[in-house]
C-alpha atoms as a printed R data frame, in Angstrom:
    type eleno elety resid chain resno       x       y       z
1   ATOM     1    CA   MET     A     1 -18.568  13.158 -25.640
2   ATOM     2    CA   THR     A     2 -17.895  16.906 -25.456
3   ATOM     3    CA   LEU     A     3 -15.476  18.529 -23.049
4   ATOM     4    CA   ALA     A     4 -18.455  19.835 -21.109
5   ATOM     5    CA   ASP     A     5 -19.579  16.234 -20.657
6   ATOM     6    CA   ARG     A     6 -16.104  15.447 -19.353
7   ATOM     7    CA   SER     A     7 -16.258  17.925 -16.463
8   ATOM     8    CA   TYR     A     8 -15.986  16.832 -12.839
9   ATOM     9    CA   ASP     A     9 -15.543  18.206  -9.369
10  ATOM    10    CA   VAL     A    10 -12.347  16.203  -8.886
11  ATOM    11    CA   ILE     A    11 -10.164  14.026 -11.083
12  ATOM    12    CA   VAL     A    12  -7.947  11.442  -9.389
13  ATOM    13    CA   ALA     A    13  -4.945  10.330 -11.451
14  ATOM    14    CA   GLY     A    14  -3.703   6.909 -10.391
15  ATOM    15    CA   LEU     A    15  -5.849   4.235  -8.748
16  ATOM    16    CA   GLY     A    16  -3.474   2.300  -6.560
17  ATOM    17    CA   ALA     A    17  -4.035   2.302  -2.813
18  ATOM    18    CA   MET     A    18  -4.049   6.075  -2.281
19  ATOM    19    CA   GLY     A    19  -5.931   6.954  -5.447
20  ATOM    20    CA   SER     A    20  -8.629   4.326  -4.974
21  ATOM    21    CA   ALA     A    21  -9.157   5.418  -1.383
22  ATOM    22    CA   SER     A    22  -9.328   9.064  -2.489
23  ATOM    23    CA   VAL     A    23 -11.947   8.298  -5.140
24  ATOM    24    CA   CYS     A    24 -13.947   6.351  -2.563
25  ATOM    25    CA   SER     A    25 -13.803   9.134   0.027
26  ATOM    26    CA   LEU     A    26 -14.674  11.860  -2.467
27  ATOM    27    CA   ALA     A    27 -17.582   9.961  -3.993
28  ATOM    28    CA   ARG     A    28 -18.980   9.165  -0.558
29  ATOM    29    CA   ALA     A    29 -18.897  12.902   0.224
30  ATOM    30    CA   GLY     A    30 -21.027  13.619  -2.852
31  ATOM    31    CA   HIS     A    31 -18.403  14.902  -5.283
32  ATOM    32    CA   ARG     A    32 -18.583  14.127  -8.981
33  ATOM    33    CA   VAL     A    33 -15.346  12.185  -9.349
34  ATOM    34    CA   LEU     A    34 -13.393  10.671 -12.212
35  ATOM    35    CA   GLY     A    35 -10.643   8.172 -11.407
36  ATOM    36    CA   ILE     A    36  -8.100   7.357 -14.129
37  ATOM    37    CA   ASP     A    37  -5.397   4.683 -14.234
38  ATOM    38    CA   ARG     A    38  -2.921   3.704 -16.925
39  ATOM    39    CA   PHE     A    39  -3.652   0.028 -16.198
40  ATOM    40    CA   ALA     A    40  -6.720  -1.898 -14.986
41  ATOM    41    CA   PRO     A    41  -6.700  -1.838 -11.183
42  ATOM    42    CA   PRO     A    42  -6.299  -3.916  -9.204
43  ATOM    43    CA   HIS     A    43  -3.169  -4.917 -11.125
44  ATOM    44    CA   GLY     A    44   0.354  -6.150 -10.419
45  ATOM    45    CA   LEU     A    45   2.433  -3.492 -12.167
46  ATOM    46    CA   GLY     A    46   2.817  -0.844  -9.481
47  ATOM    47    CA   SER     A    47   2.990  -0.767  -5.698
48  ATOM    48    CA   SER     A    48  -0.404  -2.061  -4.542
49  ATOM    49    CA   HIS     A    49  -0.366  -5.804  -5.127
50  ATOM    50    CA   GLY     A    50   1.219  -8.972  -3.759
51  ATOM    51    CA   ARG     A    51  -1.902 -10.645  -2.284
52  ATOM    52    CA   THR     A    52  -1.043  -9.797   1.327
53  ATOM    53    CA   ARG     A    53   0.138  -6.633   3.081
54  ATOM    54    CA   ILE     A    54   1.091  -5.979   6.688
55  ATOM    55    CA   ILE     A    55  -0.947  -3.625   8.850
56  ATOM    56    CA   ARG     A    56   0.562  -2.792  12.256
57  ATOM    57    CA   GLU     A    57   0.335  -0.210  15.026
58  ATOM    58    CA   ALA     A    58   3.709  -0.523  16.823
59  ATOM    59    CA   TYR     A    59   5.175   1.579  14.040
60  ATOM    60    CA   PHE     A    60   8.970   1.635  14.145
61  ATOM    61    CA   GLU     A    61   9.269   4.290  11.424
62  ATOM    62    CA   HIS     A    62   7.804   7.101  13.599
63  ATOM    63    CA   PRO     A    63   5.151   7.407  16.339
64  ATOM    64    CA   ALA     A    64   3.268   9.994  14.255
65  ATOM    65    CA   TYR     A    65   1.980   7.192  12.037
66  ATOM    66    CA   VAL     A    66   0.069   5.505  14.868
67  ATOM    67    CA   PRO     A    67  -3.025   7.779  14.922
68  ATOM    68    CA   ILE     A    68  -3.260   7.526  11.132
69  ATOM    69    CA   VAL     A    69  -3.124   3.739  11.047
70  ATOM    70    CA   ARG     A    70  -5.695   3.545  13.845
71  ATOM    71    CA   ARG     A    71  -8.136   5.556  11.770
72  ATOM    72    CA   ALA     A    72  -7.271   3.410   8.749
73  ATOM    73    CA   PHE     A    73  -8.092   0.257  10.759
74  ATOM    74    CA   ASP     A    74 -11.558   1.638  11.523
75  ATOM    75    CA   LEU     A    75 -12.166   2.542   7.890
76  ATOM    76    CA   TRP     A    76 -10.993  -0.822   6.554
77  ATOM    77    CA   ARG     A    77 -13.548  -2.448   8.859
78  ATOM    78    CA   GLU     A    78 -16.252  -0.055   7.625
79  ATOM    79    CA   LEU     A    79 -15.359  -0.953   4.051
80  ATOM    80    CA   GLU     A    80 -15.578  -4.674   4.888
81  ATOM    81    CA   ARG     A    81 -19.102  -4.148   6.165
82  ATOM    82    CA   ALA     A    82 -20.039  -2.072   3.116
83  ATOM    83    CA   VAL     A    83 -18.908  -4.676   0.571
84  ATOM    84    CA   GLY     A    84 -19.788  -7.725   2.654
85  ATOM    85    CA   ARG     A    85 -16.459  -9.555   2.504
86  ATOM    86    CA   SER     A    86 -13.257  -9.889   4.493
87  ATOM    87    CA   LEU     A    87 -10.341  -7.569   3.697
88  ATOM    88    CA   TYR     A    88  -8.296  -8.067   6.886
89  ATOM    89    CA   VAL     A    89  -7.170 -10.970   9.071
90  ATOM    90    CA   LYS     A    90  -5.659 -10.476  12.506
91  ATOM    91    CA   THR     A    91  -2.471 -12.513  12.906
92  ATOM    92    CA   ARG     A    92  -0.551 -10.374  15.400
93  ATOM    93    CA   GLY     A    93   2.869  -9.074  14.436
94  ATOM    94    CA   VAL     A    94   6.361  -9.162  15.860
95  ATOM    95    CA   ALA     A    95   9.327  -6.841  15.276
96  ATOM    96    CA   ILE     A    96  12.519  -8.794  15.970
97  ATOM    97    CA   GLY     A    97  16.065  -7.564  16.317
98  ATOM    98    CA   PRO     A    98  18.725  -6.389  18.765
99  ATOM    99    CA   GLU     A    99  17.194  -4.643  21.761
100 ATOM   100    CA   ASP     A   100  19.069  -1.437  20.928
101 ATOM   101    CA   GLY     A   101  18.473  -1.689  17.173
102 ATOM   102    CA   MET     A   102  16.355   0.785  15.229
103 ATOM   103    CA   LEU     A   103  13.511  -1.704  14.626
104 ATOM   104    CA   VAL     A   104  12.881  -2.752  18.239
105 ATOM   105    CA   ARG     A   105  13.552   0.722  19.659
106 ATOM   106    CA   GLY     A   106  11.192   2.320  17.140
107 ATOM   107    CA   ALA     A   107   8.407  -0.229  17.630
108 ATOM   108    CA   ARG     A   108   8.603   0.128  21.413
109 ATOM   109    CA   ALA     A   109   8.637   3.926  21.235
110 ATOM   110    CA   SER     A   110   5.460   4.021  19.138
111 ATOM   111    CA   ALA     A   111   3.717   1.401  21.252
112 ATOM   112    CA   GLU     A   112   4.557   3.141  24.520
113 ATOM   113    CA   ALA     A   113   3.692   6.635  23.219
114 ATOM   114    CA   PHE     A   114   0.177   5.599  22.144
115 ATOM   115    CA   GLY     A   115  -0.668   2.701  24.432
116 ATOM   116    CA   VAL     A   116  -0.546   0.124  21.652
117 ATOM   117    CA   PRO     A   117  -1.271  -3.328  23.158
118 ATOM   118    CA   HIS     A   118   2.065  -5.118  23.025
119 ATOM   119    CA   HIS     A   119   4.557  -7.193  24.966
120 ATOM   120    CA   VAL     A   120   8.284  -7.798  24.657
121 ATOM   121    CA   LEU     A   121   9.754 -11.296  24.470
122 ATOM   122    CA   SER     A   122  13.256 -12.700  24.658
123 ATOM   123    CA   ALA     A   123  14.514 -14.708  21.705
124 ATOM   124    CA   ALA     A   124  13.526 -17.900  23.521
125 ATOM   125    CA   GLY     A   125  10.121 -16.390  24.319
126 ATOM   126    CA   VAL     A   126   9.541 -15.558  20.650
127 ATOM   127    CA   HIS     A   127  10.304 -19.157  19.680
128 ATOM   128    CA   ARG     A   128   8.016 -20.554  22.386
129 ATOM   129    CA   GLU     A   129   5.120 -18.340  21.343
130 ATOM   130    CA   PHE     A   130   5.756 -18.718  17.593
131 ATOM   131    CA   PRO     A   131   7.605 -22.021  16.940
132 ATOM   132    CA   GLY     A   132   8.325 -21.193  13.308
133 ATOM   133    CA   LEU     A   133  10.491 -18.205  14.315
134 ATOM   134    CA   GLN     A   134  14.073 -18.717  15.505
135 ATOM   135    CA   PRO     A   135  15.691 -15.410  16.522
136 ATOM   136    CA   LEU     A   136  19.342 -15.183  17.544
137 ATOM   137    CA   ASP     A   137  20.002 -15.240  21.277
138 ATOM   138    CA   ASP     A   138  20.759 -11.504  21.428
139 ATOM   139    CA   MET     A   139  17.462 -10.553  19.758
140 ATOM   140    CA   VAL     A   140  14.126  -9.627  21.327
141 ATOM   141    CA   GLY     A   141  10.650  -9.372  19.840
142 ATOM   142    CA   VAL     A   142   7.997  -6.665  20.215
143 ATOM   143    CA   VAL     A   143   4.622  -8.354  19.740
144 ATOM   144    CA   ASP     A   144   1.916  -6.062  18.316
145 ATOM   145    CA   ASP     A   145  -1.401  -7.588  19.327
146 ATOM   146    CA   HIS     A   146  -3.461  -5.722  16.700
147 ATOM   147    CA   ALA     A   147  -1.263  -6.393  13.665
148 ATOM   148    CA   GLY     A   148  -2.428  -8.503  10.761
149 ATOM   149    CA   VAL     A   149  -2.841  -8.812   7.038
150 ATOM   150    CA   LEU     A   150  -4.744  -6.823   4.412
151 ATOM   151    CA   PHE     A   151  -5.497  -8.337   0.998
152 ATOM   152    CA   PRO     A   152  -4.468  -5.516  -1.359
153 ATOM   153    CA   GLU     A   153  -6.109  -6.562  -4.614
154 ATOM   154    CA   GLN     A   154  -9.378  -7.206  -2.776
155 ATOM   155    CA   CYS     A   155  -9.032  -3.909  -0.912
156 ATOM   156    CA   ILE     A   156  -8.620  -1.881  -4.105
157 ATOM   157    CA   ALA     A   157 -11.477  -3.724  -5.798
158 ATOM   158    CA   ALA     A   158 -13.662  -2.956  -2.773
159 ATOM   159    CA   LEU     A   159 -12.684   0.740  -2.738
160 ATOM   160    CA   LEU     A   160 -13.492   1.118  -6.423
161 ATOM   161    CA   GLU     A   161 -16.706  -0.876  -6.080
162 ATOM   162    CA   SER     A   162 -17.827   1.355  -3.223
163 ATOM   163    CA   ALA     A   163 -16.824   4.500  -5.126
164 ATOM   164    CA   THR     A   164 -18.733   3.406  -8.207
165 ATOM   165    CA   LYS     A   165 -21.853   2.739  -6.148
166 ATOM   166    CA   ASP     A   166 -21.541   6.302  -4.856
167 ATOM   167    CA   GLY     A   167 -21.394   7.684  -8.402
168 ATOM   168    CA   ALA     A   168 -17.701   7.826  -9.262
169 ATOM   169    CA   GLU     A   169 -16.614   7.156 -12.841
170 ATOM   170    CA   ILE     A   170 -13.557   4.969 -13.409
171 ATOM   171    CA   ARG     A   171 -11.405   4.956 -16.548
172 ATOM   172    CA   ARG     A   172  -8.980   2.048 -16.813
173 ATOM   173    CA   ASP     A   173  -6.130   1.580 -19.309
174 ATOM   174    CA   ASP     A   174  -5.873   5.321 -19.963
175 ATOM   175    CA   ALA     A   175  -2.584   6.950 -18.957
176 ATOM   176    CA   VAL     A   176  -2.573  10.554 -17.769
177 ATOM   177    CA   LEU     A   177  -0.083  12.395 -19.980
178 ATOM   178    CA   GLY     A   178  -0.229  15.878 -18.508
179 ATOM   179    CA   TRP     A   179  -2.283  18.516 -16.721
180 ATOM   180    CA   GLU     A   180  -2.693  22.284 -16.481
181 ATOM   181    CA   ALA     A   181  -4.216  24.385 -13.733
182 ATOM   182    CA   GLY     A   182  -5.765  27.789 -14.384
183 ATOM   183    CA   ASN     A   183  -8.423  30.159 -13.135
184 ATOM   184    CA   ASP     A   184 -11.139  27.971 -14.640
185 ATOM   185    CA   GLY     A   185  -9.939  24.785 -12.954
186 ATOM   186    CA   VAL     A   186  -7.750  21.912 -14.086
187 ATOM   187    CA   ARG     A   187  -7.413  20.250 -17.481
188 ATOM   188    CA   VAL     A   188  -6.107  16.691 -17.694
189 ATOM   189    CA   ARG     A   189  -4.814  15.089 -20.877
190 ATOM   190    CA   THR     A   190  -4.863  11.324 -21.233
191 ATOM   191    CA   ALA     A   191  -4.108   8.900 -24.029
192 ATOM   192    CA   GLY     A   192  -7.861   8.754 -24.634
193 ATOM   193    CA   GLY     A   193  -8.848  12.410 -24.469
194 ATOM   194    CA   GLU     A   194  -9.075  15.507 -22.324
195 ATOM   195    CA   TYR     A   195 -11.038  16.111 -19.129
196 ATOM   196    CA   ARG     A   196 -11.523  19.042 -16.826
197 ATOM   197    CA   ALA     A   197 -12.347  19.461 -13.164
198 ATOM   198    CA   LYS     A   198 -12.310  21.987 -10.403
199 ATOM   199    CA   GLN     A   199  -9.566  20.058  -8.608
200 ATOM   200    CA   LEU     A   200  -7.037  17.286  -9.187
201 ATOM   201    CA   VAL     A   201  -5.437  14.562  -7.066
202 ATOM   202    CA   LEU     A   202  -2.115  13.188  -8.301
203 ATOM   203    CA   SER     A   203  -1.546   9.710  -6.879
204 ATOM   204    CA   THR     A   204   0.341   7.891  -9.616
205 ATOM   205    CA   GLY     A   205   2.935   6.204  -7.401
206 ATOM   206    CA   ALA     A   206   6.028   5.207  -9.345
207 ATOM   207    CA   TRP     A   207   4.958   7.526 -12.187
208 ATOM   208    CA   ILE     A   208   4.441  10.602  -9.986
209 ATOM   209    CA   ALA     A   209   7.589  12.438 -11.140
210 ATOM   210    CA   GLN     A   210   6.244  12.446 -14.711
211 ATOM   211    CA   LEU     A   211   3.340  14.600 -13.505
212 ATOM   212    CA   VAL     A   212   5.105  16.467 -10.684
213 ATOM   213    CA   PRO     A   213   8.553  17.232 -12.142
214 ATOM   214    CA   GLU     A   214   9.430  19.153  -8.976
215 ATOM   215    CA   LEU     A   215   9.917  15.723  -7.384
216 ATOM   216    CA   ALA     A   216  12.024  14.219 -10.167
217 ATOM   217    CA   ASP     A   217  15.347  14.836  -8.384
218 ATOM   218    CA   VAL     A   218  13.937  13.797  -5.010
219 ATOM   219    CA   LEU     A   219  12.342  10.411  -5.564
220 ATOM   220    CA   SER     A   220  13.856   7.029  -6.314
221 ATOM   221    CA   VAL     A   221  11.793   4.245  -7.889
222 ATOM   222    CA   VAL     A   222  13.218   0.842  -7.016
223 ATOM   223    CA   ARG     A   223  12.409  -2.733  -7.909
224 ATOM   224    CA   GLN     A   224  11.592  -4.971  -4.907
225 ATOM   225    CA   PRO     A   225  11.280  -8.763  -5.356
226 ATOM   226    CA   ILE     A   226   8.680 -10.628  -3.287
227 ATOM   227    CA   GLN     A   227   8.627 -14.429  -3.099
228 ATOM   228    CA   TRP     A   228   6.519 -17.268  -1.706
229 ATOM   229    CA   PHE     A   229   8.107 -20.419  -0.273
230 ATOM   230    CA   GLU     A   230   6.473 -23.733   0.570
231 ATOM   231    CA   PRO     A   231   7.058 -24.531   4.259
232 ATOM   232    CA   SER     A   232   8.154 -27.988   5.385
233 ATOM   233    CA   HIS     A   233   6.078 -27.569   8.577
234 ATOM   234    CA   PRO     A   234   2.902 -25.864   7.332
235 ATOM   235    CA   ASP     A   235   1.246 -25.885  10.756
236 ATOM   236    CA   GLU     A   236   3.911 -23.494  12.099
237 ATOM   237    CA   PHE     A   237   3.116 -20.847   9.489
238 ATOM   238    CA   SER     A   238  -0.663 -20.744   9.292
239 ATOM   239    CA   PRO     A   239  -2.312 -17.353  10.001
240 ATOM   240    CA   THR     A   240  -3.486 -18.643  13.385
241 ATOM   241    CA   LYS     A   241   0.018 -19.748  14.447
242 ATOM   242    CA   CYS     A   242   2.401 -17.351  12.716
243 ATOM   243    CA   PRO     A   243   2.420 -13.551  12.963
244 ATOM   244    CA   VAL     A   244   3.527 -11.074  10.360
245 ATOM   245    CA   THR     A   245   7.200 -10.415  11.048
246 ATOM   246    CA   LEU     A   246   9.815  -7.712  10.634
247 ATOM   247    CA   TRP     A   247  13.443  -8.715  11.249
248 ATOM   248    CA   GLU     A   248  16.442  -6.416  11.693
249 ATOM   249    CA   HIS     A   249  18.931  -9.059  10.591
250 ATOM   250    CA   ALA     A   250  21.860  -6.639  10.401
251 ATOM   251    CA   PRO     A   251  22.175  -2.998  11.517
252 ATOM   252    CA   ASN     A   252  19.462  -0.978   9.756
253 ATOM   253    CA   ARG     A   253  18.678  -3.862   7.371
254 ATOM   254    CA   VAL     A   254  15.199  -5.398   7.443
255 ATOM   255    CA   PHE     A   255  13.340  -8.267   5.857
256 ATOM   256    CA   TYR     A   256   9.726  -9.253   6.428
257 ATOM   257    CA   THR     A   257   7.467 -12.277   6.156
258 ATOM   258    CA   LEU     A   258   3.743 -13.005   6.104
259 ATOM   259    CA   PRO     A   259   2.077 -16.303   7.035
260 ATOM   260    CA   ASP     A   260   0.957 -19.001   4.633
261 ATOM   261    CA   PHE     A   261  -2.570 -18.407   3.341
262 ATOM   262    CA   GLY     A   262  -2.345 -21.445   1.077
263 ATOM   263    CA   ASP     A   263   0.229 -20.119  -1.366
264 ATOM   264    CA   GLY     A   264   3.340 -20.313   0.803
265 ATOM   265    CA   VAL     A   265   5.190 -18.079   3.255
266 ATOM   266    CA   LYS     A   266   5.762 -14.666   1.711
267 ATOM   267    CA   ALA     A   267   9.255 -13.237   2.245
268 ATOM   268    CA   ALA     A   268  10.965 -10.102   1.004
269 ATOM   269    CA   VAL     A   269  13.830  -7.765   1.759
270 ATOM   270    CA   HIS     A   270  12.641  -4.287   2.756
271 ATOM   271    CA   TYR     A   271  14.449  -1.660   0.623
272 ATOM   272    CA   GLU     A   272  17.841  -2.444  -0.987
273 ATOM   273    CA   GLY     A   273  16.108  -2.639  -4.397
274 ATOM   274    CA   GLN     A   274  17.615  -1.584  -7.714
275 ATOM   275    CA   PRO     A   275  16.554   1.786  -9.234
276 ATOM   276    CA   VAL     A   276  14.361   1.358 -12.317
277 ATOM   277    CA   ASP     A   277  12.326   3.210 -14.896
278 ATOM   278    CA   PRO     A   278   8.720   2.243 -13.997
279 ATOM   279    CA   ASP     A   279   7.927   1.778 -17.693
280 ATOM   280    CA   HIS     A   280  10.741  -0.754 -18.131
281 ATOM   281    CA   VAL     A   281  10.814  -3.192 -15.220
282 ATOM   282    CA   ASP     A   282  12.191  -6.726 -15.292
283 ATOM   283    CA   ARG     A   283   9.359  -8.679 -13.670
284 ATOM   284    CA   ARG     A   284  11.415 -11.844 -13.258
285 ATOM   285    CA   THR     A   285  13.323 -12.542 -10.067
286 ATOM   286    CA   SER     A   286  16.893 -13.770 -10.330
287 ATOM   287    CA   PRO     A   287  18.616 -16.747  -8.691
288 ATOM   288    CA   ALA     A   288  20.594 -14.256  -6.595
289 ATOM   289    CA   GLU     A   289  17.398 -12.679  -5.308
290 ATOM   290    CA   GLU     A   290  15.983 -16.073  -4.434
291 ATOM   291    CA   SER     A   291  19.220 -16.973  -2.672
292 ATOM   292    CA   GLN     A   292  19.116 -13.791  -0.593
293 ATOM   293    CA   ALA     A   293  15.604 -14.592   0.643
294 ATOM   294    CA   ARG     A   294  16.518 -18.231   1.256
295 ATOM   295    CA   ASP     A   295  19.574 -17.286   3.285
296 ATOM   296    CA   LEU     A   296  17.438 -15.137   5.597
297 ATOM   297    CA   LEU     A   297  14.784 -17.838   5.968
298 ATOM   298    CA   ARG     A   298  17.467 -20.469   6.614
299 ATOM   299    CA   ARG     A   299  18.838 -18.366   9.460
300 ATOM   300    CA   PHE     A   300  15.585 -17.254  11.098
301 ATOM   301    CA   MET     A   301  12.639 -19.358   9.808
302 ATOM   302    CA   PRO     A   302  14.249 -22.595   8.577
303 ATOM   303    CA   HIS     A   303  11.029 -24.590   8.267
304 ATOM   304    CA   ALA     A   304   9.732 -21.980   5.804
305 ATOM   305    CA   ASN     A   305  12.679 -22.453   3.452
306 ATOM   306    CA   GLY     A   306  11.057 -24.871   1.020
307 ATOM   307    CA   ARG     A   307  10.282 -24.897  -2.680
308 ATOM   308    CA   LEU     A   308   9.872 -21.511  -4.340
309 ATOM   309    CA   ARG     A   309   6.232 -21.365  -5.375
310 ATOM   310    CA   GLU     A   310   5.991 -17.913  -6.937
311 ATOM   311    CA   SER     A   311   7.699 -14.567  -7.236
312 ATOM   312    CA   GLN     A   312   6.573 -11.066  -8.151
313 ATOM   313    CA   VAL     A   313   8.098  -7.602  -8.349
314 ATOM   314    CA   CYS     A   314   6.787  -4.579  -6.475
315 ATOM   315    CA   LEU     A   315   7.836  -0.951  -6.990
316 ATOM   316    CA   TYR     A   316   8.791   1.298  -4.101
317 ATOM   317    CA   THR     A   317   8.820   5.043  -4.719
318 ATOM   318    CA   ASN     A   318  11.150   6.295  -2.008
319 ATOM   319    CA   THR     A   319  11.757   9.721  -0.563
320 ATOM   320    CA   PRO     A   320  15.180  10.456   0.995
321 ATOM   321    CA   ASP     A   321  13.753  10.205   4.542
322 ATOM   322    CA   LEU     A   322  11.375   7.339   3.629
323 ATOM   323    CA   HIS     A   323   8.314   9.311   4.753
324 ATOM   324    CA   PHE     A   324   5.400  10.005   2.411
325 ATOM   325    CA   VAL     A   325   4.459  12.938   0.205
326 ATOM   326    CA   ILE     A   326   0.976  14.200   1.144
327 ATOM   327    CA   ASP     A   327   0.592  17.888   0.385
328 ATOM   328    CA   VAL     A   328  -1.050  20.529  -1.729
329 ATOM   329    CA   HIS     A   329   0.900  21.365  -4.868
330 ATOM   330    CA   PRO     A   330   3.170  24.340  -4.106
331 ATOM   331    CA   ALA     A   331   2.165  26.230  -7.265
332 ATOM   332    CA   HIS     A   332  -1.550  25.312  -7.155
333 ATOM   333    CA   PRO     A   333  -2.444  24.815  -3.463
334 ATOM   334    CA   LYS     A   334  -6.207  25.277  -3.908
335 ATOM   335    CA   GLN     A   335  -6.534  23.035  -6.931
336 ATOM   336    CA   VAL     A   336  -4.036  20.167  -6.774
337 ATOM   337    CA   VAL     A   337  -3.131  17.623  -4.081
338 ATOM   338    CA   VAL     A   338  -0.131  15.311  -4.361
339 ATOM   339    CA   VAL     A   339  -0.423  12.038  -2.458
340 ATOM   340    CA   SER     A   340   2.252   9.572  -3.414
341 ATOM   341    CA   ALA     A   341   5.795   8.344  -2.811
342 ATOM   342    CA   CYS     A   342   4.818   5.987  -0.015
343 ATOM   343    CA   SER     A   343   8.328   4.557   0.346
344 ATOM   344    CA   GLY     A   344   7.264   0.937   0.603
345 ATOM   345    CA   HIS     A   345   5.051   1.191   3.694
346 ATOM   346    CA   GLY     A   346   1.965   3.149   2.678
347 ATOM   347    CA   PHE     A   347  -0.733   0.654   1.732
348 ATOM   348    CA   LYS     A   348  -2.138   0.137   5.230
349 ATOM   349    CA   PHE     A   349  -2.865   3.868   5.612
350 ATOM   350    CA   ALA     A   350  -4.835   4.305   2.394
351 ATOM   351    CA   THR     A   351  -8.358   4.585   3.800
352 ATOM   352    CA   ALA     A   352  -7.303   7.265   6.290
353 ATOM   353    CA   ILE     A   353  -5.327   9.157   3.643
354 ATOM   354    CA   GLY     A   354  -8.432   9.179   1.445
355 ATOM   355    CA   GLU     A   355 -10.133  11.224   4.163
356 ATOM   356    CA   VAL     A   356  -7.094  13.506   4.406
357 ATOM   357    CA   VAL     A   357  -7.272  14.194   0.667
358 ATOM   358    CA   LEU     A   358 -10.904  15.278   1.080
359 ATOM   359    CA   GLU     A   359  -9.823  17.708   3.829
360 ATOM   360    CA   LEU     A   360  -6.927  19.125   1.798
361 ATOM   361    CA   LEU     A   361  -9.134  19.752  -1.230
362 ATOM   362    CA   ALA     A   362 -11.667  21.513   1.003
363 ATOM   363    CA   GLY     A   363  -8.969  23.781   2.435
364 ATOM   364    CA   ALA     A   364  -9.658  22.407   5.906
365 ATOM   365    CA   THR     A   365  -7.024  21.702   8.528
366 ATOM   366    CA   PRO     A   366  -6.265  17.971   8.266
367 ATOM   367    CA   ARG     A   367  -7.046  15.871  11.308
368 ATOM   368    CA   PHE     A   368  -3.450  14.610  11.404
369 ATOM   369    CA   ASP     A   369  -0.150  16.496  11.518
370 ATOM   370    CA   LEU     A   370   1.152  16.208   7.959
371 ATOM   371    CA   SER     A   371   4.298  18.314   8.384
372 ATOM   372    CA   MET     A   372   6.599  15.333   7.967
373 ATOM   373    CA   PHE     A   373   4.953  14.598   4.586
374 ATOM   374    CA   SER     A   374   5.257  18.097   3.098
375 ATOM   375    CA   MET     A   375   6.942  18.847  -0.207
376 ATOM   376    CA   ALA     A   376   8.618  21.856   1.418
377 ATOM   377    CA   ARG     A   377  11.070  19.583   3.185
378 ATOM   378    CA   PHE     A   378  12.684  18.957  -0.208
379 ATOM   379    CA   ALA     A   379  12.971  22.661  -1.099
380 ATOM   380    CA   ALA     A   380  16.749  22.533  -1.409
381 ATOM   381    CA   ARG     A   381  16.459  19.711  -3.974
382 ATOM   382    CA   MET     A   382  13.538  21.050  -5.994
C-alpha cells in the first residue's frame, strides 16, 4: 500500500468511547475516516470498559453537562435502533449524602436548572423506595428518574460497527507513535506504517500526553479498581429494584454502585486512585482495595457485601478541575482536535461529543458551550 493509498479526510487516534463515537459521527457525515487503536477495541486496558457505566442527568459536577448528556441519550437510542440491540437500561439513579454536601447540592442544582425529573427523599425514604440502600440518618437522596446503565463494551462495538458500515476503516493493535501537521495536512506514524489525512482527532485517553506533550504537566493518569460482589439478597439489587448510586460518604469523597445484572453488584471508589504509567499498570486488585469497598458496602448496602466475584482496573485521566479536554489544538486549530482526559466521568457523553468533534473539524460553532473544556485554561501550566 502506497502513502497515497493511505490518505484520508480524517484520522482518529484512539478508539475508546470518544474516538469510536468520533469515527462513527464522521463516517455518517460522509468523510473518509481511519480509526487507529493500540489495542483491539472494545478492550479492558483503558478507560472504556467494566461492563456497566452510569448515565445520569442530575449532574452534580456542573449544570453545563446536562444539555450534552441529553443529546447523548438521544444518540444512544438512535444507535440502539441502528444496530438492533439494547445498549441502555433505565434503572433510575440516586445521589446520596448530607443535604449540604457537594454531591446533593450539585445534583439538585443541575436538576432544578434544567427541569430534570427528580425528587428528594429523606434517608428513611431512600430505604423505603430502595430497600437495599441504607443511608445514615443525616443523609438525603436525589432521585434522577432518567438515570440508568450503558454497556460500554457493547456500545463501542456498536459505534465501530456502525462506522464500518458507513465506510470507515479501523486499524486495531497499531499504536500511534507520532504525528506532524503541515500545509499539506497531517501525517501520522504508527507501529505499522505512516498515514496522512487532512485532519486529525487525538482521543487516546490515558496515552494522550504522549501525543499532546503540552498536557504532560497537566494531566494525571490514575489506577481505579472496580469490583463485583455477590449480594446475599439478590432481589434487592436487581436492575428493576436497585438504582445506580453515588454516595458522598465523607466530605468530598464519593463511591458508586451499579445493580446486579447477573455478575454481582458493582462497587468502586470514585477518584483516590494511585498515579500510574498507562503502559505499566498492575491489573490485580489488592486485599486493601477489596477491604475499602467492603467497608463502604457494609456501612451503606450491607446485603451487597458478599463474596467477591471479580475485579478489574480502570484508568482515569484527570485534569486539575476534573472537567474534560475538548478543543482544537492550539498550534494547529484547523487541522487537529484534542478530545480526551475525561476525568472518570466521560463515557456517557461520547455520542454527543462525536457530533461536537465533527463541528470543530468543520470550523463551525459547537452546539454546546465548550469553554470549560478548553486547553487555554491550563495556559499557566503548559
